Steps between C-alpha positions, in 0.01 A plus 500: 500500500537386142166324497340820632640697213386251238143516636504881491633486140225258403231730651651805317497307175144403559397862565681611183316238289168613656567863413598412145168314453314805630681725274432296194124496573517882547649517154214304356256730673680803366499367143134397507361783697705801385701431184233324290231773555758771428594321174136453404423867565809618308410274206147637493599868527823489286330548157318803638823652638677424170218681310516805738879514454468490119238772509709715721806466277284570195375825663847606609649439162220642282382813700765736356375415152125559567 
């Protein structure tokens, strides 16, 4: 009975290790396929968004004085 339980525990541990390896490769795919393109897009468009925000604030602050 004890030998049977230790075999079962070894198999469960092996399954856990296999799942952890699969999860870490999914993390790499997520970073390379999703996060990096989003960061590149944000870095490319950020100056334009900052410019539009500055322009909008300028219009909101200055329109009563025009």
